[in-house]
C-alpha positions as CSV (number, residue, x, y, z in Angstrom):
1,X,0.0,0.0,0.0
2,X,1.3,3.5,-0.9
3,X,1.7,6.3,1.7
4,X,-2.0,7.2,2.3
5,X,-0.9,9.4,5.2
6,X,0.1,12.0,2.5
7,X,-3.3,12.2,0.9
8,X,-4.9,15.6,0.9
9,X,-7.8,15.0,-1.5
10,X,-10.0,12.1,-2.5
11,X,-11.3,12.0,-6.0
12,X,-14.2,9.7,-7.0
13,X,-15.4,8.3,-10.2
14,X,-19.1,9.0,-10.6
15,X,-21.1,6.1,-12.1
16,X,-20.7,2.8,-10.3
17,X,-18.7,4.3,-7.6
18,X,-21.0,7.1,-6.2
19,X,-24.1,6.7,-8.3
20,X,-25.8,3.2,-8.7
21,X,-26.6,2.8,-12.4
22,X,-28.8,-0.1,-11.7
23,X,-31.4,2.3,-10.0
24,X,-32.4,3.2,-13.6
25,X,-33.8,-0.4,-14.0
26,X,-37.1,0.5,-12.2
27,X,-37.9,3.0,-14.9
28,X,-36.7,0.7,-17.6
29,X,-39.2,-1.9,-16.3
30,X,-42.0,0.6,-16.7
31,X,-41.2,0.5,-20.5
32,X,-39.7,-2.9,-21.2
33,X,-41.0,-5.1,-18.5
34,X,-39.0,-8.4,-18.1
35,X,-36.4,-7.1,-20.7
36,X,-35.5,-4.2,-18.4
37,X,-32.3,-5.8,-16.9
38,X,-31.1,-6.9,-20.3
39,X,-31.7,-3.4,-21.8
40,X,-29.8,-1.8,-18.8
41,X,-26.8,-4.2,-19.3
42,X,-26.4,-3.6,-23.1
43,X,-27.0,0.2,-22.5
44,X,-24.2,0.3,-20.0
45,X,-21.9,-1.8,-22.1
46,X,-22.4,0.4,-25.2
47,X,-21.8,3.6,-23.2
48,X,-18.3,2.4,-22.3
49,X,-17.5,1.1,-25.8
50,X,-18.6,4.4,-27.3
51,X,-16.4,6.5,-25.0
52,X,-13.4,4.3,-26.1
53,X,-14.4,4.2,-29.8
54,X,-15.1,7.9,-30.1
55,X,-11.8,8.8,-28.3
56,X,-9.8,6.5,-30.6
57,X,-11.7,8.1,-33.7
58,X,-11.2,11.6,-32.5
59,X,-15.1,12.1,-32.7
60,X,-16.0,13.3,-29.4
61,X,-19.6,13.7,-28.3
62,X,-20.7,14.7,-24.8
63,X,-21.8,11.9,-22.4
64,X,-25.5,12.7,-22.6
65,X,-25.6,12.4,-26.3
66,X,-23.5,9.3,-26.2
67,X,-25.7,7.9,-23.6
68,X,-28.8,8.5,-25.8
69,X,-27.0,6.7,-28.7
70,X,-26.1,3.7,-26.4
71,X,-29.8,3.4,-25.5
72,X,-30.9,3.4,-29.1
73,X,-28.5,0.8,-29.8
74,X,-29.6,-1.4,-26.9
75,X,-33.3,-1.2,-28.0
76,X,-32.3,-2.0,-31.7
77,X,-30.2,-4.9,-30.6
78,X,-33.0,-6.3,-28.4
79,X,-35.7,-5.4,-31.1
80,X,-37.5,-3.1,-28.8
81,X,-39.3,0.1,-29.7
82,X,-38.4,3.5,-28.2
83,X,-39.8,6.8,-29.1
84,X,-38.7,10.4,-28.3
85,X,-41.0,10.7,-25.3
86,X,-39.7,7.5,-23.8
87,X,-36.1,8.5,-24.5
88,X,-36.5,11.9,-22.9
89,X,-38.2,10.4,-19.8
90,X,-35.4,7.9,-19.3
91,X,-32.7,10.4,-19.7
92,X,-34.5,12.6,-17.0
93,X,-34.4,9.6,-14.7
94,X,-30.8,9.0,-15.6
95,X,-29.9,12.5,-14.3
96,X,-31.4,11.4,-11.0
97,X,-29.6,8.1,-10.4
98,X,-29.4,7.3,-6.8
99,X,-26.2,7.1,-4.8
100,X,-25.3,3.8,-3.1
101,X,-26.6,3.6,0.4
102,X,-23.3,4.4,2.2
103,X,-22.2,7.4,0.0
104,X,-23.7,10.3,1.9
105,X,-22.4,9.2,5.3
106,X,-18.9,8.3,3.9
107,X,-18.6,11.7,2.1
108,X,-19.7,13.5,5.4
109,X,-17.0,11.6,7.4
110,X,-14.3,12.3,4.8
111,X,-15.2,15.9,4.2
112,X,-13.9,16.7,7.7
113,X,-10.3,15.8,6.8
114,X,-10.0,15.8,3.0
115,X,-10.9,17.9,-0.1
116,X,-13.4,15.7,-2.2
117,X,-14.0,15.9,-5.9
118,X,-15.5,14.0,-8.7
119,X,-13.7,13.0,-12.0
120,X,-16.1,11.6,-14.5
121,X,-16.7,10.8,-18.2
122,X,-20.1,12.6,-17.7
123,X,-20.7,16.1,-18.9
124,X,-21.4,18.8,-16.3
125,X,-25.1,18.8,-16.8
126,X,-25.5,15.2,-15.9
127,X,-23.1,15.4,-13.0
128,X,-24.7,18.6,-11.6
129,X,-28.2,17.2,-11.7
130,X,-27.1,13.9,-10.1
131,X,-25.2,15.8,-7.3
132,X,-28.1,18.1,-6.7
133,X,-30.7,15.4,-6.6
134,X,-28.7,13.4,-4.0
135,X,-27.8,16.5,-2.0
136,X,-24.0,15.7,-1.9
137,X,-22.9,19.0,-3.3
138,X,-21.8,20.5,0.0
139,X,-19.2,17.8,0.5
140,X,-17.5,18.4,-2.8
141,X,-14.7,20.9,-3.6
142,X,-14.8,20.3,-7.4
143,X,-16.4,18.4,-10.1
144,X,-14.1,17.6,-13.2
145,X,-15.6,16.4,-16.5
146,X,-13.8,15.1,-19.6
147,X,-15.7,17.7,-21.4
148,X,-12.8,20.0,-20.7
149,X,-10.6,17.9,-22.8
150,X,-12.9,16.3,-25.4
151,X,-11.5,12.9,-24.6
152,X,-12.7,10.1,-22.4
153,X,-11.0,7.9,-19.7
154,X,-8.7,6.1,-19.7
155,X,-6.6,8.7,-21.8
156,X,-3.8,9.8,-19.3
157,X,-4.6,13.5,-19.6
158,X,-8.0,13.0,-18.0
159,X,-6.4,11.8,-14.8
160,X,-4.3,15.1,-14.6
161,X,-7.4,17.3,-14.2
162,X,-7.8,17.0,-10.4
163,X,-4.2,17.7,-9.8
164,X,-4.3,20.9,-11.8
165,X,-7.7,22.0,-10.7
166,X,-7.1,21.4,-7.0
167,X,-3.5,22.7,-7.1
168,X,-2.0,19.6,-5.7
169,X,0.7,17.2,-6.5
170,X,-0.5,13.8,-7.9
171,X,1.0,12.1,-4.8
172,X,-1.5,14.0,-2.7
173,X,-4.5,12.5,-4.5
174,X,-6.3,9.2,-4.0
175,X,-8.5,8.2,-6.9
176,X,-11.5,5.9,-6.1
177,X,-13.4,3.9,-8.7
178,X,-15.4,0.7,-8.8
179,X,-14.5,0.1,-12.5
180,X,-11.4,-2.1,-13.0
181,X,-10.5,-0.4,-16.4
182,X,-10.8,3.1,-14.6
183,X,-8.6,1.8,-11.8
184,X,-6.0,0.6,-14.3
185,X,-6.2,3.9,-16.2
186,X,-5.7,6.1,-13.2
187,X,-2.9,4.0,-11.8
188,X,-1.1,4.0,-15.2
189,X,-1.4,7.8,-15.1
190,X,0.6,7.9,-11.8
191,X,-2.2,8.3,-9.2
192,X,-2.7,6.4,-6.0
193,X,-5.9,4.3,-6.5
194,X,-8.5,2.6,-4.4
195,X,-10.7,0.0,-6.0
196,X,-14.2,-0.2,-4.6
197,X,-14.8,-4.0,-5.2
198,X,-18.6,-3.9,-4.8
199,X,-19.0,-7.3,-6.4
200,X,-16.9,-10.3,-7.3
201,X,-14.4,-9.6,-10.0
202,X,-10.7,-9.5,-10.7
203,X,-8.4,-6.8,-11.8
204,X,-7.4,-6.1,-15.4
205,X,-4.3,-7.9,-16.7
206,X,-2.5,-4.6,-17.5
207,X,0.5,-4.7,-15.2
208,X,-0.9,-2.2,-12.6
209,X,-2.7,-2.9,-9.3
210,X,-4.7,-0.7,-6.9
211,X,-3.0,0.6,-3.8
212,X,-6.1,-0.2,-1.7
213,X,-9.1,-2.6,-2.2
214,X,-12.3,-1.9,-0.3
215,X,-15.9,-3.3,-0.5
216,X,-17.7,0.0,-0.1
217,X,-17.1,3.7,0.8
218,X,-17.6,3.1,4.5
219,X,-14.5,1.0,4.5
220,X,-12.6,3.8,2.7
221,X,-13.8,6.4,5.2
222,X,-12.9,4.2,8.2
223,X,-9.3,3.7,7.0
224,X,-8.6,7.3,5.9
225,X,-10.2,8.9,9.0
226,X,-8.3,6.5,11.2
227,X,-5.0,7.7,9.5
228,X,-6.0,11.3,10.3
229,X,-6.8,10.7,13.9
230,X,-3.3,9.1,14.3
231,X,-1.6,12.1,12.8
């Protein structure tokens, strides 16, 4: 484990780390019934694939537009009908994804000792709406979006945004993500990284490893707050 005692700021990935993307499934069930979980899985997979493809092709589109495209793809692949009204409603609910149960309390505890921020593929509108809806804004020092660069994770430049924006050395940052590809990207870019292993899984075979593995953000808060109390 790296020297977490030097950490001054904790930077969180958004979707899958703070916000639970599965909470959209309830609204998907309203339209697609038993197919909802399948739609949600294809939707999320294509979201990620489009971020990588568009970055490689130098054809950036903001995350909300890309998310709409991914949903259209999911419906076409599963031979389901979606109209503009349905799309607009689902995107409205996407902006209101719920946090995981422990997030608010964990951020409250960490906020006493660390600067907190978000670094996400999402555009500012999506992030601002989700943060406002879940009332976690008061705990956050900054929100960083790839919109500033026009490139998506895991491009190394993305992971430099918090250091520049917070005015801190990379060694003073801890990046936190539940996505193994994101963990690998941040670690490869020189950050200390915590992997939130919410489910069973293994790390990517990319010759990098997280500095810390936790099951949820409560565990992160316990460990980091304990370090501060010993200081």
